[in-house]
Backbone bond lengths (Angstrom), bond angles and torsions (degrees), N, CA, C in turn:
res aa  C-N    CA-C-N  psi(-1)  N-CA   C-N-CA  omega(-1)  CA-C   N-CA-C  phi
1 M - - - 1.452 - - 1.521 109.52 -
2 F 1.309 115.31 157.50 1.460 122.65 -178.60 1.525 107.66 -128.16
3 V 1.339 116.64 115.96 1.459 122.56 -176.87 1.523 108.92 -121.81
4 A 1.318 116.19 130.99 1.464 121.46 176.98 1.518 109.45 -115.81
5 F 1.324 116.08 140.28 1.465 122.10 172.98 1.519 108.00 -106.05
6 E 1.331 115.98 130.32 1.449 122.84 179.17 1.519 109.92 -127.88
7 G 1.324 115.28 166.76 1.456 120.46 177.82 1.505 110.83 147.55
8 G 1.323 115.70 171.00 1.448 120.80 -179.71 1.517 111.99 -69.85
9 D 1.327 115.10 167.17 1.458 120.43 177.65 1.527 109.65 -62.50
10 G 1.330 115.40 133.11 1.453 120.51 -178.99 1.513 114.13 90.01
11 A 1.342 117.63 8.71 1.463 119.95 -177.39 1.521 113.81 -78.80
12 G 1.315 118.03 -15.89 1.461 120.66 -179.20 1.509 114.03 93.82
13 K 1.321 118.28 25.54 1.466 122.15 -176.84 1.523 112.39 -62.47
14 S 1.326 116.74 -45.72 1.467 119.85 -176.77 1.529 111.39 -60.32
15 T 1.316 116.14 -39.94 1.468 120.25 177.89 1.518 110.93 -61.64
16 Q 1.330 117.26 -45.60 1.459 120.60 -177.50 1.530 112.18 -72.43
17 V 1.322 117.88 -30.75 1.470 120.49 172.58 1.521 109.37 -58.26
18 R 1.322 115.47 -48.58 1.460 120.03 -178.67 1.527 111.75 -63.41
19 L 1.327 116.98 -43.12 1.463 120.04 -177.74 1.524 111.90 -67.22
20 L 1.335 117.53 -39.65 1.459 119.07 177.75 1.526 110.69 -66.39
21 A 1.323 117.17 -41.30 1.466 119.97 178.48 1.527 110.53 -61.01
22 D 1.332 116.59 -44.48 1.468 119.72 177.52 1.525 110.60 -60.46
23 R 1.314 116.05 -39.37 1.462 121.32 -178.83 1.524 111.04 -64.23
24 L 1.312 116.44 -44.06 1.460 120.30 -179.60 1.529 111.76 -67.28
25 R 1.316 115.78 -32.36 1.468 118.45 178.43 1.530 111.99 -67.65
26 T 1.330 117.02 -24.57 1.462 118.92 179.28 1.521 111.89 -66.04
27 V 1.323 117.34 -18.69 1.464 120.47 178.21 1.521 110.77 -109.67
28 G 1.333 116.29 20.14 1.450 120.36 173.14 1.510 116.19 83.79
29 Q 1.327 117.71 8.76 1.458 119.76 177.44 1.531 109.64 -73.32
30 R 1.316 115.82 138.93 1.455 120.38 168.21 1.518 107.07 -86.53
31 V 1.326 116.13 127.11 1.458 120.77 -169.31 1.525 110.59 -125.38
32 L 1.306 115.12 135.40 1.452 122.20 171.95 1.518 108.03 -110.50
33 T 1.333 117.05 122.74 1.453 120.48 174.80 1.522 108.81 -109.35
34 T 1.323 116.22 140.70 1.452 119.73 -175.36 1.517 109.51 -153.40
35 R 1.335 116.86 -176.22 1.463 119.52 -176.66 1.520 109.87 -148.82
36 E 1.314 114.76 163.37 1.457 121.70 174.32 1.525 110.18 -133.12
37 P 1.340 116.10 148.36 1.462 124.02 -11.43 1.520 109.48 -67.98
38 G 1.316 116.36 148.13 1.460 121.29 -178.02 1.502 110.83 138.87
39 G 1.327 116.28 -150.86 1.449 121.08 177.90 1.512 114.78 86.09
40 T 1.333 117.24 -17.32 1.463 123.11 176.69 1.524 107.29 -137.94
41 P 1.337 118.42 162.89 1.466 119.06 177.51 1.527 112.70 -56.83
42 V 1.331 117.12 -44.83 1.460 118.78 179.66 1.526 110.83 -68.43
43 G 1.323 116.49 -36.25 1.461 120.25 178.96 1.515 112.42 -64.19
44 E 1.329 116.88 -39.16 1.457 120.07 179.22 1.527 110.83 -67.19
45 R 1.324 116.91 -36.72 1.472 119.59 177.82 1.527 110.45 -67.79
46 L 1.326 115.78 -40.32 1.467 119.07 177.47 1.524 110.74 -66.73
47 R 1.331 116.92 -33.99 1.463 121.14 177.51 1.530 110.64 -58.54
48 D 1.330 114.87 -48.42 1.459 118.81 179.65 1.530 110.57 -61.50
49 L 1.315 115.75 -40.10 1.463 120.33 -177.42 1.522 112.02 -62.57
50 V 1.327 116.11 -41.34 1.459 119.70 -171.98 1.531 113.83 -92.93
51 L 1.327 117.88 -22.01 1.459 119.81 -175.00 1.522 114.47 -105.63
52 E 1.325 118.07 -29.87 1.455 119.60 -175.29 1.528 110.68 -68.63
53 P 1.326 117.26 130.72 1.472 119.43 175.08 1.525 109.90 -62.69
54 G 1.300 116.95 147.44 1.454 120.21 179.72 1.510 110.79 175.79
55 D 1.304 114.31 -170.10 1.454 119.66 -176.48 1.523 112.96 -82.74
56 A 1.334 117.66 -20.60 1.459 120.82 -176.93 1.528 110.52 -67.86
57 V 1.320 116.22 135.45 1.463 121.68 178.14 1.522 108.62 -90.33
58 V 1.330 116.73 126.79 1.458 122.05 175.68 1.523 106.97 -117.65
59 D 1.330 116.46 105.14 1.456 120.00 -178.96 1.529 109.85 -73.84
60 P 1.338 118.96 160.86 1.463 121.79 -174.53 1.526 114.46 -56.33
61 R 1.330 118.35 -42.61 1.459 120.26 -178.08 1.528 110.88 -65.68
62 T 1.327 116.00 -43.64 1.469 119.85 176.99 1.519 110.43 -62.64
63 E 1.321 116.28 -41.76 1.467 121.27 178.71 1.526 110.83 -57.45
64 A 1.332 116.86 -46.96 1.463 120.69 -179.62 1.508 111.74 -62.15
65 L 1.331 117.11 -39.70 1.463 120.52 -178.87 1.527 111.66 -71.45
66 I 1.328 117.16 -34.49 1.467 119.68 176.79 1.523 110.30 -64.67
67 F 1.336 117.14 -44.97 1.462 119.94 177.52 1.532 110.89 -61.29
68 A 1.327 117.12 -41.48 1.464 120.24 179.83 1.520 111.22 -65.83
69 A 1.331 117.12 -38.57 1.462 120.33 178.83 1.526 110.92 -65.10
70 A 1.336 116.53 -44.14 1.461 120.10 177.53 1.527 110.56 -60.86
71 R 1.334 116.07 -38.90 1.460 120.40 -179.21 1.528 111.68 -69.61
72 A 1.329 117.42 -36.94 1.460 120.48 177.91 1.522 110.63 -60.00
73 A 1.334 116.84 -45.65 1.462 120.50 177.45 1.525 111.22 -63.73
74 H 1.321 115.47 -39.78 1.462 121.31 -179.04 1.536 111.02 -60.77
75 V 1.323 116.02 -47.32 1.463 120.38 -178.85 1.525 111.00 -67.75
76 E 1.324 116.10 -46.95 1.465 120.38 -174.33 1.527 112.17 -68.88
77 Q 1.326 116.79 -39.87 1.458 120.47 -172.13 1.523 114.30 -95.71
78 V 1.333 117.24 -21.58 1.459 119.93 -172.33 1.524 112.83 -125.03
79 I 1.321 117.49 -58.07 1.468 120.03 -169.28 1.521 112.15 -69.63
80 R 1.331 117.48 -54.00 1.470 118.95 -178.71 1.529 112.39 -60.33
81 P 1.334 119.15 -46.02 1.467 117.89 177.77 1.527 113.43 -58.53
82 A 1.322 116.53 -38.43 1.463 119.38 179.58 1.518 111.10 -66.28
83 L 1.333 117.28 -44.33 1.463 120.31 178.99 1.517 110.72 -63.79
84 T 1.329 117.51 -40.40 1.462 121.33 178.78 1.521 111.26 -63.01
85 A 1.342 116.15 -33.51 1.464 121.03 179.40 1.523 112.68 -80.60
86 G 1.327 117.32 0.33 1.455 120.25 176.96 1.507 115.09 88.98
87 R 1.319 117.47 13.98 1.456 120.28 178.03 1.529 110.39 -86.93
88 A 1.300 115.69 154.65 1.461 120.83 167.11 1.529 107.32 -85.47
89 V 1.328 116.28 139.80 1.461 121.53 179.80 1.525 108.51 -117.20
90 V 1.334 116.21 128.03 1.457 122.34 178.04 1.526 107.49 -125.40
91 T 1.328 116.61 118.67 1.453 120.02 -175.52 1.522 112.54 -119.85
92 D 1.305 114.48 143.90 1.463 123.46 173.50 1.528 106.67 -90.41
93 R 1.322 116.76 97.12 1.465 128.17 -177.91 1.531 111.80 84.74
94 Y 1.347 112.59 148.86 1.462 120.70 176.53 1.531 107.42 -156.98
95 V 1.313 118.96 -146.79 1.465 122.67 -171.45 1.527 112.54 -60.09
96 D 1.325 118.64 -37.65 1.467 120.40 -178.32 1.520 112.32 -55.68
97 S 1.328 116.79 -32.08 1.465 119.08 179.00 1.520 111.11 -64.78
98 S 1.324 117.31 -42.13 1.469 119.65 178.04 1.524 110.93 -65.48
99 V 1.324 116.06 -41.53 1.463 119.22 179.16 1.521 110.34 -60.97
100 A 1.335 116.73 -42.40 1.464 120.30 -177.81 1.528 112.38 -74.27
101 Y 1.332 116.41 -48.92 1.458 119.58 -173.16 1.528 112.56 -77.70
102 Q 1.324 117.55 -45.41 1.462 118.95 -178.52 1.524 112.24 -92.57
103 G 1.332 116.75 -42.11 1.457 118.99 -179.13 1.509 112.66 -65.11
104 A 1.343 116.63 -48.45 1.463 121.18 -179.05 1.519 111.32 -94.82
105 G 1.327 116.98 -56.23 1.459 120.45 -174.49 1.510 113.80 -59.54
106 R 1.314 116.84 -43.64 1.470 121.08 179.69 1.528 112.71 -89.46
107 G 1.325 116.93 -4.62 1.455 120.36 175.82 1.512 115.17 74.71
108 L 1.331 118.62 23.68 1.464 121.27 -178.74 1.525 112.65 -82.26
109 G 1.313 117.19 -16.17 1.459 120.44 -179.27 1.515 111.57 102.21
110 I 1.316 115.55 124.88 1.465 120.55 -176.42 1.519 111.47 -62.70
111 A 1.329 118.04 -44.23 1.465 121.08 -176.97 1.521 111.35 -62.03
112 D 1.324 117.79 -42.16 1.467 120.45 -179.21 1.520 111.58 -65.88
113 V 1.321 117.09 -43.33 1.460 119.96 -179.87 1.526 110.62 -67.73
114 E 1.319 117.04 -38.09 1.470 119.78 175.09 1.518 110.96 -60.61
115 A 1.327 117.41 -42.40 1.458 120.77 -177.94 1.522 111.62 -64.72
116 I 1.329 116.76 -43.39 1.464 120.58 178.69 1.527 110.56 -60.07
117 N 1.322 116.25 -43.30 1.459 120.31 -176.56 1.522 112.68 -76.52
118 A 1.317 117.80 -29.17 1.465 120.04 174.06 1.521 109.76 -62.03
119 W 1.338 116.27 -41.48 1.458 120.12 177.56 1.529 110.98 -68.43
120 A 1.336 116.80 -42.52 1.463 121.06 -177.85 1.524 112.46 -63.29
121 T 1.319 116.73 -34.15 1.472 120.82 -175.53 1.525 113.60 -100.74
122 G 1.321 116.87 -2.13 1.457 118.15 -172.77 1.510 111.27 64.86
123 A 1.322 116.46 30.72 1.466 124.02 178.71 1.529 112.57 60.29
124 L 1.331 116.71 35.00 1.466 120.76 176.33 1.520 109.47 -82.04
125 H 1.330 116.89 120.47 1.460 122.28 -179.64 1.527 109.91 -113.07
126 P 1.335 118.07 147.57 1.466 120.08 174.02 1.532 111.20 -65.69
127 D 1.315 115.71 152.23 1.463 120.11 171.40 1.525 110.00 -69.94
128 L 1.321 115.95 -31.81 1.464 121.66 179.36 1.515 108.90 -146.62
129 T 1.327 116.37 135.12 1.458 121.99 171.95 1.516 108.29 -115.82
130 V 1.324 116.26 119.20 1.464 122.43 178.81 1.522 107.63 -94.93
131 L 1.315 116.12 117.82 1.462 121.36 178.35 1.524 108.77 -100.57
132 L 1.313 115.82 114.25 1.463 121.53 175.46 1.519 107.12 -93.00
133 D 1.309 115.65 106.38 1.462 121.97 -171.78 1.525 110.92 -89.46
134 V 1.327 115.24 126.53 1.465 120.16 179.32 1.524 108.61 -144.38
135 E 1.323 116.71 140.45 1.457 120.83 174.79 1.528 108.98 -69.46
136 P 1.335 118.21 143.86 1.470 120.85 -176.78 1.523 113.83 -53.14
137 E 1.335 117.00 -41.55 1.462 119.52 -179.04 1.522 110.95 -62.95
138 A 1.338 116.23 -41.45 1.466 120.07 179.59 1.523 110.64 -67.48
139 G 1.333 116.75 -40.31 1.455 119.74 178.13 1.514 112.10 -62.62
140 R 1.330 116.23 -39.94 1.461 119.78 178.93 1.527 110.63 -65.70
141 D 1.317 117.37 -39.63 1.466 121.18 179.60 1.527 111.73 -64.99
142 R 1.346 116.25 -28.78 1.463 119.80 -176.67 1.519 113.13 -82.24
143 R 1.328 117.46 -12.98 1.466 119.86 178.00 1.520 108.30 -81.95
144 A 1.312 115.41 122.82 1.461 120.59 -170.68 1.518 113.13 -68.67
145 D 1.330 117.29 -39.04 1.460 120.76 -172.32 1.524 109.79 -117.96
146 R 1.319 116.03 92.01 1.456 120.55 -178.51 1.525 111.72 -63.91
147 A 1.330 117.28 -29.35 1.459 120.83 -179.09 1.526 111.57 -68.63
148 A 1.333 116.90 -19.94 1.465 120.97 -177.03 1.533 112.22 -98.48
149 E 1.326 117.94 14.89 1.456 120.60 -179.09 1.526 111.05 -62.53
150 D 1.339 115.36 140.53 1.452 119.02 176.64 1.530 109.82 -85.72
151 R 1.328 116.64 -175.58 1.457 120.26 -174.19 1.525 112.28 -61.66
152 M 1.322 117.71 -36.19 1.463 121.05 -179.87 1.526 110.79 -74.08
153 E 1.312 116.41 -46.44 1.460 120.48 -179.11 1.528 111.64 -60.20
154 A 1.317 116.26 -33.50 1.464 120.76 -175.67 1.528 113.35 -78.06
155 E 1.336 117.72 -5.15 1.460 120.19 177.96 1.536 110.28 -65.56
156 S 1.320 115.98 163.10 1.460 121.52 -175.74 1.522 112.33 -67.48
157 D 1.314 116.50 162.11 1.461 120.83 176.38 1.528 110.59 -63.45
158 D 1.320 118.63 -32.67 1.464 120.63 177.25 1.527 110.74 -61.74
159 F 1.324 116.53 -41.83 1.468 121.44 175.76 1.518 110.22 -58.92
160 H 1.320 116.90 -47.37 1.464 121.17 -177.26 1.528 111.94 -70.63
161 R 1.323 117.63 -27.64 1.467 119.40 174.71 1.524 110.64 -65.89
162 L 1.314 116.90 -39.05 1.456 120.80 177.12 1.519 111.25 -65.85
163 I 1.322 116.94 -38.22 1.467 121.63 176.40 1.529 109.46 -60.70
164 R 1.331 115.11 -48.52 1.466 119.73 -179.11 1.526 111.15 -59.42
165 L 1.331 117.18 -46.25 1.460 121.34 179.58 1.523 111.46 -59.16
166 T 1.312 116.93 -41.34 1.467 120.76 -179.59 1.519 110.97 -65.34
167 F 1.323 117.35 -44.26 1.466 120.18 175.69 1.534 110.56 -56.14
168 L 1.312 116.63 -48.71 1.461 120.91 -176.68 1.530 111.58 -64.51
169 Q 1.323 117.50 -38.34 1.464 120.53 178.35 1.517 110.92 -65.11
170 R 1.306 117.05 -40.99 1.475 120.10 179.07 1.524 111.23 -65.79
171 A 1.324 116.24 -40.23 1.458 119.60 179.19 1.524 111.16 -66.81
172 A 1.331 117.03 -39.75 1.464 120.52 -179.67 1.528 111.43 -65.03
173 A 1.336 116.80 -30.05 1.459 120.91 -178.08 1.521 112.61 -78.64
174 D 1.339 117.92 -14.72 1.471 120.59 -177.42 1.529 109.57 -145.57
175 P 1.335 117.83 67.59 1.467 120.42 -174.48 1.521 114.12 -65.51
176 V 1.327 118.00 -18.13 1.462 120.34 178.57 1.523 110.66 -69.11
177 R 1.337 116.53 -38.35 1.464 120.03 -175.98 1.522 112.97 -92.35
178 Y 1.328 118.18 -13.69 1.466 120.51 -177.19 1.525 111.19 -113.25
179 L 1.315 114.60 146.48 1.459 122.75 168.68 1.520 106.58 -123.60
180 V 1.332 117.02 117.05 1.463 121.76 -178.41 1.526 108.87 -102.00
181 L 1.319 116.44 125.86 1.453 121.91 -179.95 1.529 110.24 -131.17
182 D 1.314 115.67 144.34 1.457 122.25 176.11 1.533 108.29 -69.94
183 A 1.318 116.50 116.04 1.459 120.46 -175.75 1.520 113.20 -69.07
184 T 1.332 118.19 -11.65 1.463 120.25 179.74 1.530 112.35 -88.80
185 L 1.332 117.39 -2.71 1.460 120.28 174.28 1.527 109.70 -65.57
186 P 1.338 117.60 159.97 1.464 119.46 176.09 1.535 111.36 -55.81
187 V 1.316 116.09 143.98 1.463 121.73 -176.90 1.526 111.32 -54.77
188 A 1.333 117.30 -43.78 1.467 120.52 -178.58 1.522 111.84 -66.31
189 T 1.319 117.30 -34.54 1.467 120.78 178.15 1.520 110.67 -65.36
190 I 1.327 116.29 -44.95 1.464 119.78 177.52 1.518 110.44 -61.06
191 A 1.322 116.72 -46.06 1.463 120.58 -178.90 1.524 111.32 -59.58
192 R 1.330 116.89 -40.05 1.457 120.71 -179.53 1.521 111.03 -66.51
193 R 1.321 116.99 -41.71 1.465 119.97 -179.02 1.522 111.36 -68.76
194 V 1.323 116.43 -36.48 1.468 119.22 175.57 1.521 109.94 -63.32
195 A 1.333 116.61 -45.72 1.462 120.23 -179.59 1.525 111.42 -61.22
196 E 1.316 117.15 -38.65 1.464 120.55 178.46 1.523 111.35 -61.76
197 R 1.333 116.46 -40.47 1.464 119.77 178.83 1.527 111.31 -70.26
198 V 1.322 116.21 -38.59 1.459 120.05 179.84 1.524 110.93 -64.83
199 L 1.337 116.44 -24.64 1.468 120.55 174.28 1.521 111.66 -49.57
200 T 1.312 117.07 -36.76 1.461 120.65 -176.97 1.520 111.89 -72.54
201 L 1.336 117.55 -14.75 1.457 121.37 178.72 1.518 112.29 -98.86
202 A 1.338 116.52 -21.54 1.461 121.16 -174.32 1.518 111.36 -77.12
203 D 1.331 114.82 160.59 1.467 120.28 179.23 1.524 112.01 -72.91
204 G 1.322 117.28 -24.71 1.447 120.48 -177.92 1.503 110.63 -151.59
205 P 1.337 118.33 173.71 1.458 121.30 -177.78 1.522 112.11 -66.98
206 L 1.316 115.09 143.60 1.454 120.78 175.08 1.521 109.25 -89.39
207 P 1.332 117.87 149.31 1.463 120.05 177.24 1.522 110.66 -58.22
208 A 1.331 115.98 150.19 1.464 120.13 -179.50 1.520 110.30 -64.68
209 L 1.308 115.52 143.40 1.454 120.82 176.69 1.521 110.85 -82.30
210 S 1.324 115.52 145.79 1.453 120.26 172.61 1.521 108.99 -78.51
211 E 1.324 116.77 174.72 1.453 120.67 178.29 1.525 111.32 -61.86
212 A 1.349 115.82 -25.56 1.461 119.41 179.76 1.515 112.33 -78.77
213 G 1.339 116.02 -6.44 1.450 119.08 178.10 1.510 113.88 88.46
214 T 1.345 117.36 18.19 1.448 121.29 179.50 1.511 109.89 -125.98
215 A 1.321 116.42 157.44 1.457 120.85 176.72 1.522 109.09 -83.25
216 A 1.318 114.94 160.94 1.450 119.14 -171.50 1.519 113.70 -71.00
217 A 1.347 118.26 -34.67 1.453 119.78 -172.44 1.517 111.27 -135.90
218 P 1.316 117.78 78.04 1.454 119.78 -179.07 1.518 112.47 -68.53
219 V 1.337 116.20 147.52 1.454 120.76 175.48 1.518 108.31 -89.95
220 A 1.334 115.58 164.87 1.461 120.07 -179.66 1.523 110.51 -65.15
221 E 1.304 115.95 142.47 1.460 121.35 179.52 1.515 109.95 -73.77
222 E 1.327 117.55 133.15 1.452 122.51 177.45 1.522 108.43 -88.61
223 R 1.309 116.40 91.54 1.460 120.74 -172.32 1.520 111.53 -62.86
224 A 1.325 117.45 -33.27 1.460 119.77 -177.13 1.518 112.36 -66.95
225 D 1.324 117.58 -19.37 1.453 121.41 -177.43 1.522 112.41 -97.97
226 V 1.310 117.32 10.27 1.454 119.90 -171.42 1.519 110.71 -123.99
227 I 1.327 116.21 132.67 1.458 120.77 167.10 1.516 105.86 -100.80
228 L 1.311 115.83 110.20 1.456 119.59 -173.62 1.520 111.04 -83.63
229 V 1.327 115.89 145.54 1.459 120.44 171.30 1.524 107.45 -65.03
230 P 1.328 118.78 125.99 1.464 120.47 -176.96 1.517 112.53 -55.50
231 E 1.337 114.52 147.85 1.461 119.92 -177.42 1.519 112.01 -63.90
232 S 1.339 116.65 -21.37 1.456 119.36 -178.52 1.513 112.75 -69.62
233 V 1.356 117.19 -15.67 1.445 120.08 179.36 1.517 108.64 -77.08
234 A 1.308 117.47 130.75 1.464 121.24 -179.13 1.504 110.71 -59.89
235 E 1.327 117.42 149.53 1.455 123.31 -175.93 1.526 112.20 -56.58
236 H 1.327 117.35 -37.06 1.464 120.30 -175.44 1.515 112.88 -105.19
237 R 1.311 117.41 23.69 1.467 118.97 -179.00 1.499 110.60 -71.69
């Protein structure tokens, strides 16, 4: 299965990626966790280029193409091979982020950005997209180090409100593929609801979660099968 987590900055996506991966491992799934932009050596370099604050000017069209290029490498080199090998793939951001941030936020047009990314990914769509919905002000408050904000995080609240609206509109148009959750709910509650939805994608029932949001008997993590989100990424990114 292929699961993507989406949402505004500060929604807690990285935390939920990790919790879902841990949950799937309790039933013997081999899981690859990854992030965008990034996930490959070239993707990580492009990530720094497009997100790090600095003197270089990155216009909206160039920005969209850099994200699409990073995603093309990600799909070709990481995601498709993992799915073909029978692994579950859980990613922090995917195509919806480009549609929201560049298509809507940067004003490039949703249809054009979708078309570029359909070509870049070979039209690979997640089986489930989990949208963690958070108001921009709340997301900003949840980021621990405001001084370390990247170019996207540092955009105005009006920009982030448009991003949020676009995410919600896309989810409303395809409720079968999206799960929308309030990102301000307790972490364990979100994790449990995600796991319940993933049940519909799994081959068999998952063990019941405890009140703490964990299964009773987790199996050892297969580190060799996992691309971990780098520690430098903030917990609630």
